[in-house]
C-alpha positions in Angstrom: -22.6 5.5 8.5 -22.5 1.7 8.4 -22.4 0.1 11.9 -19.4 -2.1 11.0 -17.4 0.8 9.8 -18.2 2.9 12.9 -16.9 0.0 15.0 -13.8 -0.2 12.9 -13.1 3.5 13.3 -13.8 3.5 17.0 -11.5 0.5 17.5 -7.8 0.9 18.2 -5.9 1.8 15.1 -2.5 1.2 13.7 -0.7 4.3 12.5 1.7 3.8 9.5 4.1 6.6 8.8 4.2 6.5 5.0 4.5 3.6 4.8 5.3 0.7 7.1 3.2 -2.4 6.0 0.8 -3.8 8.6 -1.7 -6.6 8.5 -5.3 -5.4 8.8 -8.5 -7.3 9.1 -10.5 -4.1 9.2 -10.2 -0.5 8.3 -7.1 1.2 9.8 -5.9 4.7 10.2 -3.1 5.6 7.7 -0.7 8.4 8.7 1.0 10.0 5.7 4.4 11.8 6.0 5.1 15.0 4.1 6.8 14.8 0.7 5.8 11.2 -0.1 3.8 10.2 -3.3 0.3 9.9 -2.0 -0.8 7.6 -4.8 2.0 5.1 -4.1 1.2 5.1 -0.4 -2.5 4.5 -1.0 -1.8 1.7 -3.5 0.6 0.0 -1.1 -1.7 0.3 1.8 -4.6 -1.1 -0.3 -2.6 -4.3 -1.2 -1.4 -4.8 2.4 -4.8 -4.3 3.9 -7.0 -6.2 1.5 -4.9 -9.1 0.1 -4.9 -11.1 3.3 -1.2 -10.8 3.8 0.3 -12.3 7.0 1.7 -10.1 9.8 5.0 -8.4 9.1 7.7 -10.3 10.9 10.4 -7.7 10.9 10.7 -4.0 10.5 12.4 -2.7 7.4 15.7 -0.8 7.9 15.7 3.0 7.7 16.6 3.5 4.0 17.4 7.2 4.7 20.5 6.1 6.5 23.6 5.1 4.5 24.3 1.4 4.2 27.5 0.2 5.9 30.4 -1.6 4.2 29.5 -4.7 6.2 25.9 -4.8 4.8 24.5 -8.2 3.7 24.8 -8.9 0.0 23.4 -11.2 -2.7 25.8 -12.8 -5.0 23.3 -14.4 -7.4 19.8 -15.8 -7.8 17.3 -17.3 -10.2 13.6 -17.3 -10.7 13.1 -21.1 -10.6 9.4 -21.0 -11.3 8.1 -17.7 -12.7 4.8 -18.4 -14.5 1.8 -17.2 -12.6 -1.6 -18.1 -14.0 -4.5 -15.9 -12.6 -7.1 -18.0 -10.9 -5.1 -21.2 -10.9 -4.5 -22.9 -7.5 -0.9 -23.3 -6.4 0.4 -21.1 -9.3 3.1 -19.5 -7.2 6.6 -18.3 -7.9 9.7 -20.1 -6.6 12.8 -17.9 -6.0 16.3 -18.8 -5.2 19.2 -16.5 -4.0 22.6 -16.8 -2.5 23.5 -14.4 0.2 26.3 -13.3 2.6 25.5 -11.8 6.0 28.6 -12.2 8.1 28.3 -8.9 10.1 25.0 -9.9 11.7 22.3 -12.7 11.0 20.0 -12.2 8.1 16.7 -10.5 9.0 14.8 -10.4 5.7 14.8 -10.0 2.0 12.2 -8.3 -0.1 11.8 -8.8 -3.9 9.7 -6.4 -6.0 8.4 -7.3 -9.4 6.9 -4.4 -11.4 4.1 -4.8 -13.9 4.7 -4.2 -17.7 3.1 -0.7 -17.5 5.2 0.2 -14.4 2.3 1.0 -12.2 1.6 -2.1 -10.1 4.0 -4.5 -8.3 4.2 -7.7 -6.4 6.3 -7.8 -3.3 7.6 -11.1 -2.1 9.1 -11.1 1.4 11.4 -13.8 2.9 12.1 -14.0 6.6 14.3 -16.9 7.8 13.0 -19.2 10.5 16.5 -19.6 11.9 19.3 -17.0 12.0 21.9 -17.5 9.3 25.1 -15.8 8.1 25.0 -17.0 4.5 24.1 -19.7 2.0 21.6 -20.4 -0.7 17.8 -20.1 -0.1 14.9 -21.4 -2.1 11.4 -20.1 -1.1 7.9 -20.0 -2.5 6.0 -16.8 -1.6 2.4 -17.5 -0.8 0.9 -14.8 -3.0 -1.0 -15.7 -6.1 -1.4 -13.4 -9.2 -4.2 -11.0 -8.6 -7.5 -11.1 -10.5 -7.5 -8.6 -13.3 -3.7 -8.5 -13.3 -1.9 -7.2 -16.4 -0.5 -10.1 -18.3 3.2 -10.2 -19.5 6.6 -10.0 -17.9 6.8 -8.4 -14.5 10.4 -7.3 -14.1 12.5 -7.7 -10.9 13.1 -4.0 -10.2 14.3 -4.0 -6.6 15.7 -6.3 -3.9 16.3 -5.2 -0.4 18.3 -7.5 2.0 18.9 -6.5 5.6 20.3 -8.0 8.8 19.3 -8.0 12.4 21.4 -4.8 13.0 19.4 -3.0 10.3 22.4 -3.0 7.9 21.1 -3.3 4.4 21.8 -3.4 0.6 19.3 -2.4 -1.9 19.7 -3.5 -5.6 18.2 -1.7 -8.5 16.9 -3.2 -11.8 20.2 -2.8 -13.6 22.2 -4.5 -10.9 19.7 -7.3 -10.6 19.9 -8.0 -14.4 23.5 -9.0 -13.7 22.7 -11.2 -10.7 19.6 -13.0 -12.1 19.7 -14.7 -15.5 15.9 -14.1 -16.2 14.9 -11.3 -13.7 11.2 -11.5 -14.2 8.0 -13.4 -13.6 5.4 -14.0 -16.3 1.7 -13.4 -15.5 -0.9 -15.3 -17.6 -4.4 -13.8 -17.5 -7.0 -15.3 -19.8 -9.8 -13.3 -18.1 -10.6 -9.6 -17.8 -7.7 -7.2 -17.3 -8.0 -4.0 -15.2 -5.2 -1.5 -15.2 -7.1 1.7 -15.1 -8.0 3.4 -11.8 -11.4 4.9 -11.1 -12.1 8.6 -11.6 -13.9 11.0 -9.3 -16.4 13.3 -10.9 -18.1 14.9 -7.9 -17.9 15.3 -4.2 -19.6 16.7 -1.2 -18.6 17.4 2.4 -21.1 16.0 4.9 -19.4 17.3 8.1 -18.2 20.9 7.7 -17.9 20.8 11.5 -16.8 17.9 13.6 -17.1 17.8 17.4 -14.5 16.0 19.5 -17.2 15.3 22.0 -19.2 13.2 19.6 -19.1 9.4 20.2 -16.9 8.9 17.1 -15.4 12.1 15.7 -15.2 11.5 12.0 -14.8 13.8 9.0 -17.2 12.5 6.3 -17.6 13.2 2.6 -19.2 11.6 -0.5 -17.3 10.9 -3.7 -19.0 10.2 -7.0 -17.1 8.3 -9.6 -16.8 5.4 -12.1 -14.6 2.5 -12.9 -14.3 0.6 -16.1 -13.8 -3.1 -15.2 -13.6 -4.4 -11.6 -15.7 -1.7 -9.9 -15.1 0.9 -7.1 -14.0 -0.9 -4.0 -12.3 1.7 -1.7 -12.8 5.3 -1.0 -10.7 7.7 1.0 -10.3 11.4 2.0 -7.1 12.8 3.5 -7.1 15.4 6.3 -4.5 17.3 8.3 -4.6 18.9 11.7 -3.6 22.6 12.0 0.2 22.9 12.4 0.7 19.2 11.5 3.0 17.9 8.8 1.2 14.6 8.6 -2.0 13.7 6.8 -4.4 11.0 7.9 -7.1 8.9 6.3 -8.8 5.5 6.4 -9.3 3.2 3.5 -13.0 2.6 3.6 -14.3 -0.5 1.9 -17.4 0.0 -0.4 -19.9 -2.5 0.9 -21.3 -3.2 -2.5 -18.6 -2.5 -5.2 -20.1 -0.4 -8.1 -19.1 0.5 -11.6 -20.5 4.0 -11.1 -22.2 5.9 -8.3 -21.6 7.7 -5.0 -19.8 6.3 -2.0 -18.9 7.6 1.4 -15.3 8.5 2.4 -14.1 8.9 6.0 -11.2 10.2 8.1 -11.2 9.6 11.8 -10.1 12.3 14.3 -8.6 11.1 17.5 -9.7 12.2 20.9 -7.5 15.1 22.1 -6.8 16.3 18.6 -6.4 20.1 18.2 -9.5 22.2 17.4 -9.8 24.8 14.7 -9.5 24.8 11.0 -8.3 21.5 9.5 -7.1 21.0 6.0 -8.4 18.6 3.3 -5.3 17.5 1.5 -6.4 14.6 -0.8 -9.1 12.2 -1.9 -9.6 9.3 -4.3 -10.9 5.9 -5.1 -9.4 2.4 -5.6 -11.0 -0.4 -7.7 -11.2 -4.0 -6.7 -8.1 -4.7 -8.9 -6.0 -2.4 -6.7 -5.8 0.4 -9.1 -5.9 3.7 -7.1 -5.8 7.3 -8.1 -5.5 10.2 -5.7 -6.2 13.9 -6.1 -4.0 16.0 -3.9 -3.6 19.4 -5.4 -5.3 22.3 -3.7 -7.0 23.3 -6.9 -8.5 19.8 -7.4 -9.8 19.7 -3.8 -11.3 23.1 -4.0 -13.0 22.4 -7.3 -14.5 19.2 -5.9 -15.6 20.3 -2.5 -15.8 24.1 -2.9 -13.3 24.4 0.0 -10.0 22.9 1.3 -10.9 23.0 5.0 -13.4 22.1 7.7 -13.7 22.9 11.4 -13.1 20.8 14.5 -14.6 21.9 17.8 -14.7 20.7 21.4 
């Protein structure tokens, strides 16, 4: 195992319950709640971890709870500058919106623009420097169009606005079409385009037994696969402790991205974890463009590794 990855796994980790974004300079443990779409979780984690995003300044509201009648609202908006040219400096969007947050000061607003094929997305987050109860805001998110991005119109499909008391309103694409005259940004990419995730063709378990007394308890496997354009950049394997509802993994950077070949995948096991038979619940690869594909069915896992479990001992 590479020394730098060992150090990253041994270091303190941030657990993200499917999925709260967190800035990450190195590999971090990802905790995955039951019932979520693993592919969406991995893709979101990839972009948050490897796009050099700044630290999250506010926690999102719990969207499982009903919004109140006093939730903050948006009455209108416009994409003032919506052309993003891949590879061009200072080619950034400029967004404007008018809001009302009289119940409690505004905490944040998140805009989601979805790619033409509906697979990828840009998330632009606005957090006010001073508390406000309403008005018109113009801001320029510091996030360029990604290399290999799909060209065309990326539609505004979701806006989430929430206040300091965690009251919120979430708008869907149909609602936003009435609030924004041209609810999209346009990505211009004159270079290579990569919208296809890597595929996994073979795998092997390297640690059928993991001892908690080892210096760094880690489940290890290899994944063999290929990618058509940008190359394999991330590998992962998801494991679950006996009796647990949550899966866990680590997004492991491939030291030298490859178009085809075999890479290592890891999942750390914390000190004090239960012993016995652990489950393997998923695996997959991401390319450098951020296209990810996960395999999570029991039949896929067994076909690849010959088993869906491994053993953890003291």
